[in-house]
C-alpha positions, 0 to 999 in steps of 0.5 A, a space after each residue: 484514484 480520481 479516475 476510478 472514483 476510489 475513496 476507500 483504500 487498502 494500502 500495502 507499503 514496504 515502509 516502517 510504522 512512522 512512514 506509514 503513519 505519515 502516509 495515512 495522515 496525508 491520504 486521510 487529509 485528502 479525503 480517503 478512508 484507509 480501510 486497512 494497511 499492511 507493510 513489510 516494515 523495511 526502512 531502505 529503498 534498496 531493500 524494498 527492491 529486493 522484495 520478490 514480486 510474488 511476495 508483494 502479490 501474495 501480500 496484496 491479495 491477502 491484505 485487500 479488504 473486500 470493502 475497499 475500492 482499491 488496493 494502493 501499493 505505495 513505493 516506486 521501489 517495489 517491483 509489483 505486478 498484481 495482475 
């Protein structure tokens, strides 16, 4: 985010509400504004690897707010290709 100057984020995660709340708190503490957040509400990294990449891409396109600087797709278990 630093390299691009992004401050306003749309966030997509596979996480459950409690994990998302912690993520939003940390990002906010670091000076980012969370425009919106969307989730697949999954509580297992193993299950997150099973989310099809086309479903991740579609969710990212639907979620990304035009006022956001970037879409942040969080979780190294997600197999995302949004290009």
